C-alpha positions in Angstrom: 99.9 -15.9 66.8 100.6 -14.0 70.0 104.0 -13.3 68.9 102.8 -11.7 65.7 100.3 -9.4 67.7 102.9 -8.5 70.3 105.3 -7.5 67.4 102.6 -5.4 65.8 101.9 -3.7 69.1 105.6 -2.9 69.6 105.9 -1.7 66.1 102.9 0.6 66.5 104.3 2.0 69.8 107.6 2.7 68.1 105.8 4.6 65.2 103.9 6.6 67.7 107.2 7.5 69.6 108.9 8.5 66.5 106.0 10.6 65.4 105.8 12.3 68.8 109.5 13.2 68.7 109.0 14.7 65.2 106.2 16.8 66.3 108.1 18.1 69.2 111.2 19.0 67.0 109.9 22.2 65.7 108.5 23.7 69.0 111.2 22.4 71.1 113.4 25.0 73.3 116.7 25.6 71.6 119.3 26.1 74.2 121.5 28.5 72.0 118.5 30.8 71.4 118.6 31.8 75.1 121.1 34.5 73.9 118.5 36.8 72.9 118.1 40.2 74.8 115.8 40.9 77.6 112.5 42.0 76.0 111.5 44.2 78.9 113.1 47.5 77.6 110.8 49.2 75.1 114.0 50.3 73.4 114.5 46.7 72.1 111.2 46.8 70.3 110.6 48.2 66.8 107.1 48.7 66.7 106.9 52.3 68.3 107.2 55.6 66.7 108.9 58.9 67.8 106.1 59.5 70.4 106.0 55.9 71.6 102.8 55.2 69.7 102.5 52.4 67.3 102.8 53.3 63.5 101.5 51.5 60.7 102.5 51.4 56.8 101.5 54.4 54.7 99.4 52.2 52.3 97.6 49.0 52.4 96.3 46.6 49.9 92.7 46.1 49.3 92.0 42.5 50.0 91.5 40.9 53.4 93.4 37.8 54.1 90.6 35.4 55.5 92.0 32.1 54.1 95.2 30.3 54.5 98.0 31.2 51.8 99.2 28.8 49.3 102.8 27.5 48.8 105.2 30.5 48.7 107.0 28.9 45.9 104.3 30.1 43.5 104.7 33.7 44.7 106.7 36.1 42.5 108.3 37.7 45.6 109.9 34.3 46.6 111.7 34.0 43.3 113.3 37.5 42.9 115.5 39.7 44.9 113.5 42.4 46.7 114.5 46.0 46.6 113.3 49.1 48.2 111.5 49.9 45.0 109.0 47.1 46.1 107.0 49.4 48.3 106.2 47.5 51.5 102.4 47.0 52.0 100.1 45.3 54.4 96.5 44.1 53.5 93.5 45.6 55.0 93.0 43.1 57.8 89.8 42.7 59.7 90.2 45.0 62.6 88.6 42.8 65.3 91.5 40.1 64.8 94.2 42.6 65.3 96.7 41.8 68.2 98.3 45.2 68.0 95.9 47.0 70.1 98.1 48.3 72.8 95.7 47.1 75.5 95.7 43.5 74.2 99.1 43.3 72.6 99.9 39.5 72.5 103.1 39.6 70.3 105.6 42.0 69.0 108.2 41.8 66.2 111.5 41.9 68.0 114.2 41.6 65.1 115.6 40.0 62.0 118.3 37.5 62.9 120.1 34.3 62.0 118.9 31.9 64.8 121.5 29.0 65.4 118.7 26.6 65.1 118.0 27.5 61.6 121.5 26.7 60.1 122.2 30.3 59.6 119.0 31.0 57.7 117.5 34.4 58.1 114.8 34.4 60.6 112.3 36.7 62.3 112.0 36.7 65.9 108.8 37.7 68.0 108.6 38.2 71.7 105.2 37.4 73.7 103.8 39.8 75.9 102.9 38.7 79.5 100.0 41.1 79.6 98.1 38.8 77.2 99.0 35.6 78.7 95.5 33.9 78.1 95.8 34.8 74.4 99.4 33.7 74.2 98.6 30.3 75.8 95.8 29.6 73.4 98.0 30.4 70.5 100.9 28.4 71.8 98.6 25.3 72.7 97.3 25.6 69.2 100.6 25.6 67.8 101.7 22.6 70.0 98.8 20.4 69.1 98.9 21.4 65.3 95.4 23.1 65.3 97.0 26.5 64.7 99.4 27.2 61.6 101.6 30.0 60.8 102.4 32.4 58.0 104.3 35.5 57.4 103.3 38.2 55.1 106.3 40.1 53.9 105.8 43.1 51.6 102.3 41.9 50.7 103.5 38.1 49.8 102.5 35.2 52.0 105.0 32.5 53.2 103.5 29.5 55.1 105.9 28.9 58.1 106.9 25.2 58.8 110.1 25.6 60.7 110.0 27.6 64.1 111.6 27.4 67.4 110.4 28.6 70.9 112.6 29.9 73.6 110.9 31.1 76.6 108.9 34.1 75.6 110.6 34.3 72.1 109.3 32.6 68.9 111.8 32.4 66.0 110.5 31.8 62.5 112.6 30.4 59.6 111.7 33.0 56.9 114.3 32.0 54.5 113.5 28.4 54.5 109.8 29.4 53.6 111.2 31.2 50.4 111.5 34.7 51.6 114.6 36.7 50.5 116.1 39.7 52.1 118.5 42.4 51.3 120.7 43.8 53.9 119.6 47.3 55.1 116.2 47.4 53.3 113.0 47.9 55.1 110.3 45.4 54.9 106.6 45.3 56.1 105.9 42.1 58.1 102.7 40.6 59.6 102.7 37.2 61.4 99.3 35.5 60.7 97.7 32.5 62.6 95.2 30.2 60.9 92.8 27.4 62.3 92.3 24.0 60.9 89.6 25.4 58.5 92.2 27.7 57.1 90.5 30.8 58.4 92.4 33.6 59.8 92.3 33.6 63.6 94.3 36.7 64.4 97.4 38.6 63.2 100.2 40.9 64.4 101.5 43.5 61.9 104.4 45.8 62.3 105.9 49.0 60.9 108.8 49.0 58.5 111.6 47.1 60.1 115.2 47.5 58.7 117.4 44.3 58.8 121.1 44.1 58.8 121.0 40.5 57.4 120.6 39.2 53.8 120.0 36.0 52.4 122.6 33.9 50.6 121.3 34.2 47.2 121.4 38.1 47.5 124.1 39.7 45.2 126.4 42.1 46.9 125.2 45.7 46.6 127.4 48.7 45.8 127.2 52.1 47.6 126.4 55.1 45.3 128.6 57.3 47.6 131.7 59.0 46.1 135.0 60.6 47.5 134.8 64.4 47.5 137.8 65.9 45.5 140.3 67.4 48.1 140.4 70.8 46.4 138.4 72.9 43.7 134.9 72.9 45.5 133.0 75.8 46.8 130.3 75.3 49.5 126.9 76.7 48.1 124.6 78.4 50.7 120.9 77.9 51.0 118.4 80.7 51.3 116.9 79.6 54.8 113.7 81.8 54.1 112.9 79.6 50.9 112.6 76.4 52.9 109.3 74.5 52.8 108.2 71.0 52.8 105.2 68.9 51.5 104.2 65.5 53.0 106.2 65.9 56.2 105.0 66.3 59.8 108.0 68.0 61.2 108.7 66.8 64.7 108.4 69.4 67.6 112.2 69.4 68.3 113.1 69.6 64.9 113.0 72.2 61.9 113.5 72.1 58.0 116.1 74.9 58.7 118.3 72.3 60.5 118.7 70.5 57.2 120.9 73.4 55.8 122.3 75.2 58.9 125.8 73.5 58.6 125.5 72.0 62.0 125.4 68.2 62.1 124.1 68.2 65.8 120.8 69.7 64.9 118.6 67.5 63.0 115.7 67.6 60.5 113.3 65.0 61.8 109.9 64.3 60.5 107.2 61.7 60.0 106.3 61.2 56.3 102.6 61.6 55.6 102.8 60.5 52.0 105.2 58.1 50.2 107.1 60.7 48.5 107.4 63.7 50.8 109.4 66.7 49.5 111.8 69.4 50.8 111.9 72.7 48.6 114.8 75.3 48.9 116.3 78.1 46.8 119.9 79.5 46.5 120.6 83.3 46.3 121.6 82.7 42.6 122.0 80.2 39.9 124.5 77.7 40.8 125.6 74.6 39.1 125.9 72.0 42.0 128.3 69.2 41.3 128.4 67.2 44.5 126.6 67.2 47.8 127.1 65.5 51.2 124.3 64.1 53.4 125.1 64.0 57.1 123.4 61.5 59.4 121.7 62.6 62.6 123.3 62.7 66.0 121.6 59.5 67.1 121.5 57.6 63.7 123.3 54.7 65.4 120.3 54.2 67.9 117.7 54.8 65.0 119.1 53.5 61.8 115.6 52.9 60.3 115.3 56.7 60.1 117.9 57.1 57.5 116.1 57.7 54.3 116.2 54.8 51.9 116.5 57.1 48.9 116.0 60.5 47.4 115.9 62.4 44.2 117.3 65.9 43.7 115.8 68.2 41.2 116.7 71.5 39.8 114.0 74.0 38.4 114.6 75.1 34.7 111.9 77.6 33.7 108.7 75.9 35.0 110.0 72.4 34.7 111.9 70.1 37.1 115.0 68.5 35.9 116.4 65.3 37.6 120.0 65.9 38.8 120.7 63.1 41.1 118.9 59.8 41.9 119.9 57.7 44.8 117.8 54.6 45.8 118.2 51.2 47.3 118.0 48.5 44.6 118.9 44.9 44.5 122.5 45.8 43.3 123.0 49.4 44.6 122.4 51.3 48.0 122.5 54.7 49.2 125.7 54.2 51.2 124.3 55.7 54.5 125.2 53.9 57.5 124.0 53.6 61.0 126.6 56.2 62.2 126.2 59.4 64.3 126.9 62.7 62.5 128.8 61.1 59.5 128.9 62.6 56.0 128.3 60.5 52.8 128.9 62.2 49.5 127.4 62.0 46.1 128.1 63.4 42.5 125.6 65.0 40.3 125.9 63.2 36.9 124.2 65.9 34.7 124.9 69.3 36.5 122.6 72.2 35.4 122.6 75.9 36.7 119.6 76.3 38.8 118.4 78.4 41.7 115.4 76.4 42.8 115.7 72.9 44.0 113.7 70.2 45.6 114.5 66.8 47.1 111.9 64.0 47.0 112.5 61.4 49.6 111.6 58.2 47.7 110.7 55.0 49.5 111.4 56.3 53.0 110.3 54.7 56.1 107.5 56.7 58.1 110.2 58.5 60.2 113.0 60.4 58.5 115.9 62.2 60.0 119.2 63.8 58.8 121.8 66.0 60.4 122.7 68.2 57.6 123.2 68.4 53.8 126.1 70.3 52.3 126.0 71.5 48.8 129.2 72.1 46.6 130.0 73.6 43.2 133.1 73.0 41.5 135.2 76.1 40.8 135.5 77.5 37.3 132.8 74.8 36.2 129.7 76.2 34.4 127.0 74.3 32.9 124.4 76.5 31.3 120.8 75.9 32.3 118.7 74.5 29.3 116.4 77.3 28.1 112.9 75.8 28.0 112.2 77.9 24.9 115.6 77.3 23.1 116.1 74.7 20.3 114.1 73.9 17.1 110.8 72.5 17.3 110.4 69.1 15.6 107.3 69.2 13.5 105.0 66.2 12.8 107.1 65.0 10.0 110.2 64.9 12.0 109.1 63.3 15.3 105.6 61.9 16.3 104.6 60.6 19.7 103.4 57.1 19.2 102.5 55.5 22.5 103.2 54.5 26.0 104.1 50.8 26.3 106.0 47.9 28.0 109.1 47.7 25.8 110.6 44.3 25.7 113.8 45.5 24.4 114.1 47.6 27.6 113.3 44.5 29.9 109.6 45.2 29.8 110.0 48.7 31.3 107.3 51.3 30.7 108.6 53.8 28.1 107.4 56.2 25.4 107.8 55.5 21.7 108.6 58.3 19.1 108.5 57.9 15.3 111.6 59.7 14.3 112.1 58.9 10.5 115.7 58.6 9.6 115.1 59.9 6.1 115.6 63.4 7.1 118.9 65.2 8.0 117.4 66.0 11.6 116.5 62.2 12.0 120.0 61.1 11.0 121.6 63.8 13.2 119.6 62.8 16.3 120.4 59.0 15.8 124.0 59.5 15.4 124.2 62.0 18.5 122.1 59.6 20.7 124.1 56.4 19.8 127.6 58.1 20.1 126.7 59.7 23.4 127.2 63.3 22.0 123.6 63.9 22.8 121.0 63.0 25.5 117.2 62.7 25.4 114.8 64.0 28.1 111.1 63.4 28.3 108.8 66.0 30.0 105.7 64.7 31.9 103.6 67.4 33.1 106.5 69.7 33.4 108.9 67.5 35.2 111.9 66.7 33.1 113.2 63.1 33.2 116.8 62.5 31.7 116.6 59.2 29.7 119.2 56.6 30.7 118.3 53.9 28.2 117.1 54.0 24.6 116.6 51.6 21.9 116.1 52.0 18.2 113.7 49.8 16.2 113.7 51.0 12.5 112.4 54.5 12.6 111.0 54.2 16.1 112.8 55.5 19.1 112.2 53.6 22.6 112.8 55.7 25.5 112.9 54.0 29.1 110.9 56.2 31.4 110.9 53.7 34.3 114.7 53.8 34.5 114.6 57.5 34.5 112.6 57.6 37.4 109.3 58.7 36.0 106.1 57.3 37.6 103.7 56.3 34.9 100.2 55.4 36.1 97.5 53.6 34.2 94.9 55.7 32.5 96.3 59.1 33.3 96.5 61.9 30.7 100.0 63.4 30.4 101.5 66.4 28.7 104.5 64.9 26.9 107.4 66.4 25.2 110.8 65.0 23.7 113.9 67.0 24.1 117.2 66.5 22.5 120.2 67.9 24.1 123.9 68.3 23.6 126.1 66.6 26.2 126.7 70.1 27.7 123.0 70.5 28.3 122.1 72.8 25.4 118.7 71.9 24.1 118.8 71.5 20.1 115.3 70.0 19.4 112.0 69.5 21.2 108.4 68.6 20.4 105.3 70.4 21.5 103.6 69.0 24.4 100.8 66.5 23.6 98.1 65.0 25.8 98.4 61.2 26.0 96.6 58.7 28.0 98.7 55.7 29.3 97.2 52.2 29.8 100.2 51.1 31.6 101.5 51.5 35.2 105.0 51.5 36.5 105.6 48.3 38.5 105.8 48.4 42.2 104.2 51.8 42.7 101.5 52.0 45.5 98.1 53.0 44.5 97.7 56.7 44.3 95.6 58.3 47.1 93.4 61.4 46.8 94.3 64.2 49.2 90.7 65.1 49.4 88.8 64.4 52.8 85.4 64.4 54.1 84.2 67.8 55.4 83.1 67.8 59.0 79.8 69.3 60.1 79.2 72.6 61.8 81.6 74.8 59.8 81.1 78.5 59.2 81.1 79.6 55.4 83.4 82.5 54.6 82.2 85.2 52.1 84.4 86.4 49.2 84.4 89.9 47.7 83.8 88.8 44.1 85.0 92.3 42.9 88.4 91.4 44.1 88.8 88.2 42.1 91.7 88.6 39.5 93.6 86.0 37.4 97.0 86.1 35.5 98.2 84.0 32.5 94.7 82.8 31.4 92.5 83.6 28.5 89.1 83.0 29.8 86.4 81.1 27.9 83.3 83.4 27.1 81.4 81.7 29.8 84.3 81.4 32.2 84.3 84.7 34.2 86.6 84.3 37.3 84.0 85.8 39.6 81.9 82.7 39.1 84.4 80.7 41.1 82.7 82.3 44.2 79.1 83.0 43.0 77.6 80.1 44.9 76.4 78.2 41.8 78.0 74.8 42.1 76.3 73.4 38.9 76.0 75.7 36.2 78.6 78.7 36.1 82.1 78.0 35.9 85.6 79.6 35.6 87.6 78.2 32.7 90.1 79.2 30.0 93.4 78.6 27.9 96.8 79.1 29.7 99.5 80.8 28.2 101.9 78.5 30.3 101.4 75.4 32.6 100.3 77.5 35.8 98.1 80.5 36.4 97.4 82.6 39.4 94.1 83.6 41.0 93.9 86.3 43.8 90.9 87.2 45.9 89.9 88.9 49.1 87.5 88.0 51.9 84.9 90.6 53.0 86.5 90.4 56.3 89.6 88.7 57.7 89.3 84.8 58.6 91.6 82.0 59.3 90.4 79.4 56.8 90.4 75.8 58.1 88.7 73.9 55.2 87.7 74.6 51.6 85.8 72.7 48.9 86.2 72.9 45.2 83.7 71.7 42.4 84.4 70.2 39.2 83.1 71.9 36.0 79.7 71.1 34.7 80.9 69.3 31.8 84.1 67.7 33.2 83.0 64.2 32.2 83.5 65.4 28.5 86.7 67.4 29.4 88.4 65.5 32.2 92.0 67.0 31.2 90.7 70.5 32.3 90.8 69.5 35.8 93.7 71.2 37.6 96.7 68.8 38.3 97.1 70.6 41.6 97.4 73.9 43.3 98.9 75.9 46.2 96.8 78.1 48.6 98.6 81.2 50.0 97.4 83.7 52.6 98.9 87.1 52.8 100.5 88.1 56.0 102.0 91.6 56.0 103.6 92.1 52.6 104.4 88.2 52.1 102.2 85.2 51.1 102.5 82.2 53.4 101.7 78.7 52.0 98.6 77.3 53.7 97.7 74.4 51.6 99.7 72.3 49.0 97.7 69.9 46.8 100.0 68.9 44.0 100.4 65.6 42.4 103.2 63.2 43.4 103.8 59.7 42.6 101.2 58.4 45.2 99.1 61.5 46.2 97.0 63.7 44.0 94.1 66.2 44.2 91.6 63.6 44.0 89.6 65.3 41.3 87.9 62.9 38.9 86.2 63.2 35.6 82.8 63.8 37.0 80.5 66.8 36.4 80.0 69.4 39.2 81.2 67.2 42.1 82.7 68.6 45.4 86.2 67.6 46.8 87.1 69.1 50.1 90.5 69.9 51.7 91.9 70.7 55.2 94.2 73.6 55.9 96.6 72.2 58.5 97.9 75.4 59.8 95.1 78.2 59.8 96.3 81.8 59.5 94.1 84.9 59.9 94.2 86.6 56.5 92.0 88.7 54.2 94.0 88.3 51.0 94.5 85.1 49.4 96.4 83.7 46.3 96.1 80.3 44.5 98.5 79.1 42.1 97.0 76.5 39.9 99.1 73.8 38.1 97.3 72.5 35.2 97.1 71.4 31.6 96.7 73.9 28.6 93.1 74.3 29.4 91.5 74.8 32.9 88.0 74.8 34.5 86.3 74.7 37.9 82.8 75.3 38.9 83.0 76.6 42.4 85.1 77.2 45.5 83.6 77.4 49.0 85.7 78.6 52.0 85.1 77.7 55.7 86.4 78.5 58.9 85.9 76.8 62.3 86.8 73.2 63.6 83.5 71.5 62.9 82.2 68.7 64.9 
C-alpha cells in the first residue's frame, strides 16, 4: 500500500513539474531575441508624429471593447488577404484605460518583425517604458500567473494571443499564429489589449498606422504599378504655381504645396492629412493631354518610409465634371511601387489620356503624414486626345436606356454597381452592346459630376451591369446621387449619354470608413457680422417665387429661404459686409421644408474673400468619400463651420455645389475667437 501511495505522489510531482515547464515556455527569455535594438532613442519608436506628439488614426469604430474577443478564426480578416483598401480603424476605447498618456506610457509599439522564437512567423514587438515600472510589473505578473491574457486588435479585428516571448524590456507577440495576415509595405492600425480573468478589458496600448516590411507566407506576390518612361518623345508639362491649393491637408511649417511641382526633389511637400481623402488641386497654362507622370520621394524617405503615400487618384476636369485618369492604390496583388529611397522617381502611365487644364490628386488611404519630393508631368509629342465635350453626343431617351438600380452584382464578384435597362431590340442598343464587348467603346458613370470610367461590365439579357466599385466610385448607403451614363469611342469622344437622374442607393461600398460631417460646435462669445443685403447677387439660378437671395441674410432662420432651380450643377452667390471683417466662423440653416426635399441641400460649397482684385479661398466644404458638409434632411437646423485662416475682407463669394434644385434658410457670419 505504501508503495502505491509513494508512486502516486511521485507521479503527481512529475505532472506538476511538466505543467510548470509548459507554463514557463511562453514567457521565457529567448537568447536570440536579445538582438533587438536599444529602445532608448526615440527615433526607433513609431508612435510619434512630425512634432513628436502622439498621433491617432483618423477614424474610430463605434463600439467599446470591454469583453474578451472570440477566436480569431471566426473573424473575416483572419481568412482574407488584407489590403490598404481596408481602412485601418481602432475602436472608441474607454479613455481611462489608455496607456498612451505620455505621462503614464507603459508600453510602446516598436516594430513588425520575424522573431526567431516564432519559427519565422510575423510578430509584433513592444517595448516597456521604465517610467511606468509599477504598472508594467503588475501586467507582467498577471501574464506570468495567467490572470492577464493578451489580444491584438489589427484593423479593427481581434486576435487572442497565445504565443509570446519576453526578452528584457521587449515583448514579442506571434500575430501570424493568431491568424492575422500581413501584406508587405501596407500600413496597419494596431492595439494591444489586456484582459482579466473575468474577460473584462484592463487596459490597452494603441498605435498610429505602422508600415511593415514583412508579409505572411500565404500572401501573394504583389506587382508594382510603376512603368519605365519612354527614352524620347516626351515633353515636360509646367504647372501654374498660382493655381495650387489643397483640401484636407495641414501643411507643415517647413513645407509648401508649391514644392510639389517646383522641379526640385530636395524641397518637399509635407503635410498631415485631416481627412482620409485629402486633395491637391492644380492647373496647367493650357489644355494638355498628360500621358505619363513621375512621383519623386522626399529627401528623407528612407528614414520615414511610412510617409510615402499608399495611393492616389489623378483626375482631369472636363466641363464641370472630374474624369479619373490614373488610379494607383495598394491592393492584395498590386502596389504603388514607391520605395523607402531618398529623392527617387517612380513613373506611371495614364491609361485613358484626355486633354484638360484643371487637375486634382486625391491621396487615397494615405497615412496621417504624407510627403513627396516632386511630381513631374509629361505629354507625348504629337499625341492628342480631345477632351470629351460634356454637351456632345446623342441623348438616350427612356426607351433606349433606363436607370434601373444600384445593387450588389454577383456577376461582378458582389461589387457595388449600377444597372441600366438597355434594350437590344433597337439599333442604338445593338451598337452599344457590340462596341462595349469589342472594346471599341467604353462606358462612364457620372455620380454628382465626378466621372468614373468603367473597367468591368456584364450583360444579362437587356440589362447592362456596370462595376462602380472597381472604377473607384465610393457609393454610400441611403445617399441620393445624380447619375448619368456615358458611352464613348475608344478615342474619348462621347457618342451617347443619359440625362442625370436622382437615385437613392441602399448599398455601401465595402471597406469605406463612416463619413464624417465637417460641421462643428460653435464656441460662445463670438461677434455677429452684418451683411449689406442690397449687395447680395446670384448667378446661374432661377429663384423660386419665395426664394429671394436677400433672405439668406435677413435674420429669419425658420420661415424665409433662398432657393431655386440651377441651370448647371454649381451657382455663385456674392455679398458684401457693411464693414470689413475677418470672418472666423459661420452657420448655415437648412430650409424650412428640407425634410420633404432633402435633395435640395447643397452638396458642398467654397467660401472666398476678396483681397485686392483676387478671391482667396477661406473655407472649403465639399463632399469627399469620408467627409461631407453634415447637412441632413431636417427643417431649419443650424450647422456651423470654422474658417481656419481668417482674412480681413469686405466682399465675399460662395460657389455652391448642388443638385438641380437648391435651398437654404439662413447664413450667419461671425468674427472673433470665442471662448
